[in-house]
C-alpha positions in Angstrom: 117.1 29.3 153.1 115.6 26.6 151.0 118.4 24.9 148.9 117.2 25.2 145.1 116.4 22.8 142.3 119.1 23.7 139.8 118.3 23.1 136.2 121.0 23.0 133.3 119.0 24.5 130.4 120.7 23.4 126.5 120.2 26.8 124.6 121.0 25.4 121.3 119.0 22.5 121.6 116.4 24.1 123.7 114.7 20.5 125.6 112.6 21.9 127.7 112.6 18.1 129.4 115.1 19.4 132.3 113.4 22.6 133.0 109.8 20.2 132.7 111.3 18.0 135.4 112.5 21.0 137.6 109.3 22.4 137.8 107.6 19.3 139.1 110.0 18.6 141.5 109.9 22.2 142.8 106.0 22.0 143.2 106.2 19.2 145.3 109.1 19.7 147.4 108.9 23.8 147.9 112.3 24.3 146.7 113.4 27.4 144.8 113.9 27.0 140.8 116.9 27.9 139.1 117.4 27.6 135.8 121.1 28.1 134.5 122.5 28.7 130.6 126.2 28.7 130.1 127.8 30.7 127.0 131.0 31.0 126.0 133.4 33.2 128.1 137.3 33.4 128.0 138.6 34.0 131.3 142.7 34.6 131.7 144.2 31.7 132.5 147.4 31.6 134.7 150.9 29.7 132.7 154.1 28.8 134.1 157.2 31.9 134.1 159.2 32.4 130.9 156.5 33.5 128.7 156.1 36.5 127.1 152.7 36.9 128.6 151.2 36.0 132.2 148.3 35.1 131.1 146.5 33.1 127.9 142.7 33.0 127.3 141.3 29.6 127.4 139.3 28.4 124.5 135.5 27.0 124.7 133.9 23.9 124.2 132.7 24.0 120.2 128.8 23.5 121.3 128.9 26.7 123.2 126.7 29.8 121.7 128.7 33.2 122.2 125.0 34.8 122.9 122.6 32.5 124.9 120.1 35.9 125.7 117.4 35.3 123.2 117.0 31.5 124.0 117.1 32.7 127.6 114.3 35.8 126.9 112.1 33.0 125.0 112.4 30.7 128.4 111.2 33.7 130.7 108.3 33.9 128.4 107.0 30.8 128.4 107.5 30.3 132.4 105.9 33.7 133.0 102.8 32.7 130.4 102.2 29.7 132.8 103.3 31.2 135.8 106.1 29.4 137.2 108.4 31.2 139.3 112.3 30.5 138.4 115.3 32.4 138.4 117.0 32.4 135.3 120.6 33.3 135.2 123.5 33.0 132.2 126.7 32.0 132.7 130.3 32.1 131.0 132.7 29.9 130.7 134.7 27.8 128.5 133.1 24.2 129.5 129.2 23.6 130.3 129.9 21.2 132.6 132.6 23.3 134.3 130.1 26.1 134.8 127.3 24.4 135.9 129.0 21.7 138.5 130.7 25.0 140.1 127.0 26.7 140.1 125.6 24.0 142.1 128.5 23.9 144.4 128.0 27.7 145.1 124.3 27.5 145.7 124.7 24.1 147.6 122.1 23.0 145.1 119.9 20.0 146.5 119.3 18.5 142.9 120.5 19.1 139.9 118.8 18.3 136.5 120.4 17.8 132.8 118.8 16.7 130.4 120.3 13.8 127.8 122.2 14.5 124.8 121.0 15.5 121.2 121.7 12.5 119.2 120.3 8.9 120.1 117.0 7.0 120.4 114.1 9.8 121.1 112.6 9.2 124.7 115.7 7.5 126.1 118.2 9.4 128.3 121.3 9.0 126.4 124.2 11.3 128.5 126.9 13.2 126.2 129.9 14.8 126.9 128.2 17.5 129.4 126.0 14.9 131.5 128.6 12.8 131.5 131.2 15.2 133.5 128.5 16.4 135.5 127.6 13.1 136.3 130.7 11.8 137.8 131.7 14.0 141.1 128.9 15.9 141.0 128.1 17.3 144.4 124.9 16.9 145.3 121.9 14.5 143.4 121.6 14.8 139.8 118.4 13.9 137.6 119.0 13.2 133.8 115.9 13.6 132.0 115.0 11.7 128.2 114.7 14.4 125.9 110.7 15.2 125.7 109.4 14.4 128.9 106.6 16.0 129.9 105.3 16.5 133.2 101.5 15.2 132.4 100.0 13.6 135.5 103.6 14.3 137.7 105.4 11.6 139.3 103.0 9.2 140.4 104.8 6.1 140.6 108.5 6.2 141.6 111.1 3.4 141.6 114.3 1.8 143.3 116.5 -0.7 142.3 117.5 -2.5 145.8 120.4 -4.7 146.8 121.2 -5.0 151.0 123.8 -2.5 151.3 124.6 0.5 152.5 124.3 2.3 149.0 121.3 0.4 148.3 119.4 1.2 151.5 120.2 4.7 151.1 118.6 4.8 147.9 115.4 3.1 149.3 115.3 6.1 151.9 115.7 8.8 149.5 113.3 6.9 147.1 110.4 6.5 149.9 111.2 10.1 151.0 110.2 11.5 147.5 107.4 8.9 147.3 105.5 10.0 150.5 106.2 14.2 149.7 104.7 13.2 146.0 102.0 11.0 147.0 103.5 8.5 144.8 103.2 4.8 144.6 106.8 3.3 145.3 108.0 0.4 143.6 110.8 -1.9 145.3 112.6 -4.1 142.8 115.2 -6.6 143.7 117.0 -8.7 141.5 119.1 -11.8 141.4 121.5 -12.4 139.0 123.2 -16.5 138.3 126.6 -16.4 139.1 129.5 -19.0 139.2 129.0 -19.1 142.8 125.2 -20.7 142.3 126.5 -23.1 140.5 129.1 -24.4 143.6 126.2 -24.2 145.5 124.6 -27.3 143.8 127.4 -29.1 144.7 127.1 -31.3 147.6 128.9 -30.4 150.7 129.0 -33.4 152.7 129.4 -37.2 151.6 125.7 -37.3 152.7 123.8 -34.2 151.6 122.3 -34.7 147.6 123.2 -32.4 145.1 120.9 -29.2 144.2 119.3 -28.4 141.3 120.2 -24.5 140.2 116.4 -23.5 140.0 116.6 -24.3 143.6 119.7 -22.7 144.6 118.1 -19.2 142.2 115.1 -19.5 145.0 117.0 -19.4 147.8 118.9 -16.1 146.4 115.2 -14.6 145.7 113.7 -15.4 148.9 116.8 -13.8 150.6 116.7 -11.3 148.5 113.2 -10.3 148.6 113.3 -11.0 152.3 116.3 -7.9 152.7 114.0 -6.0 150.5 111.0 -6.5 152.8 113.0 -5.8 156.3 114.6 -2.7 154.6 110.7 -1.5 153.8 109.5 -2.5 157.1 112.2 -0.1 158.5 110.4 2.7 156.8 108.2 5.4 159.1 104.5 6.3 158.3 102.1 4.9 155.5 103.4 4.6 152.1 101.7 2.7 149.3 104.8 0.1 148.3 105.0 -2.8 146.3 108.2 -5.0 146.7 109.0 -7.2 143.1 111.6 -9.7 142.6 113.5 -10.5 139.2 115.8 -12.8 138.2 117.9 -12.0 135.2 120.4 -9.2 134.2 119.6 -5.9 137.0 120.5 -3.0 134.1 118.4 -4.7 131.5 115.5 -5.1 134.1 115.4 -1.5 135.7 115.6 -0.4 131.8 112.8 -2.2 131.0 110.7 -1.9 133.9 111.2 2.2 133.3 108.7 2.3 130.6 106.5 1.9 133.2 107.8 4.5 135.6 108.1 8.5 136.5 111.0 8.7 138.2 113.9 5.6 138.7 116.2 6.5 142.4 119.6 4.9 141.9 122.6 4.9 144.3 126.1 5.2 143.3 128.4 2.3 143.3 130.1 1.0 146.3 133.8 2.5 146.1 135.5 5.5 145.5 135.0 9.3 146.8 132.7 10.3 149.4 129.9 12.9 148.6 130.0 12.4 145.0 127.6 10.9 142.4 129.8 8.0 140.6 128.3 5.8 137.8 128.8 1.8 138.4 128.5 -0.6 135.6 124.5 -0.6 136.5 123.9 2.5 137.1 125.8 3.8 133.8 123.4 1.7 131.4 119.9 2.6 133.4 121.4 6.2 133.1 121.9 5.6 129.0 118.9 4.0 128.3 115.7 4.5 130.9 112.5 5.7 129.7 111.8 7.8 132.7 114.4 10.8 134.7 116.7 8.9 137.0 118.1 10.2 139.9 121.6 9.2 141.3 122.4 9.7 144.4 126.3 10.9 146.0 127.9 8.2 147.3 128.5 8.4 151.5 125.7 10.9 152.0 123.0 10.0 154.4 119.2 11.3 153.3 120.7 13.2 150.1 117.2 14.2 148.6 116.2 15.6 153.0 117.9 19.0 151.9 115.3 19.3 148.7 112.4 18.6 150.6 113.5 20.2 154.0 111.4 23.0 153.4 108.4 21.6 151.8 106.3 21.1 155.0 107.1 25.1 155.9 106.0 26.4 152.2 102.4 24.2 152.1 101.7 25.4 156.1 101.9 28.7 155.2 100.1 28.3 151.7 
């Protein structure tokens, strides 16, 4: 059975951006679409011995609605009107993050899609407490979608930030897989940051060797970064419309700026921490918070993490 795209829908804001993105991914991947809303529920929680009762009632998050049925009914009507097949569910719990995380684990979701927070600059991803908690330790790739994002024109251009590390190469492989399936152009971006060690490289290493200019050292690092990116791209199988671009500066700032020209940006997790979990490093955290397009963050140490999303797409197309 195909693994699903699981979308968390916020009934308080009724932001359809994550739903639109989930629909688009489901459309080109062939993965089933499940949309969940979370309403307040207070299951009993065990307490220590010696208390007057053997259980207590956990308090729900303040932003949880007591009844999501009306919001869910409206969502189902809108989907039916557009002829979109999706399963809508109401979850109960004391925390949106824990309820959605549990649903992703139970379903074995291939992709978890979240919306940005209600506050912040319109059109930018700004994770609130729910998205922030779900991004850390999620059991599958997570997509965070800016408010009011729509699926106009589909996913024509997919970008990926590349560094020559296991996480960077895995991000490239996953981005290439998505681009190939979506029929999108892939922009591979490598960014060289000026570091203190580069200044040390300007100094002559031997008595007979002349000092280098910083621009020359920087140029050498740029060429090496581009070579590594091109080697990684050359290892990708099949035809793909791909460009390799090099930049100099702050990686997070550059990726955020370029995100205005993308329909989707793929990032790897940081290079340390628990395996098989989504982890935000300094660059990915800022990119997720400020990007103008949806951002997918991959779990660490999982090869071809998005293959589960696309595994049955060919069967779906051949059967159509």
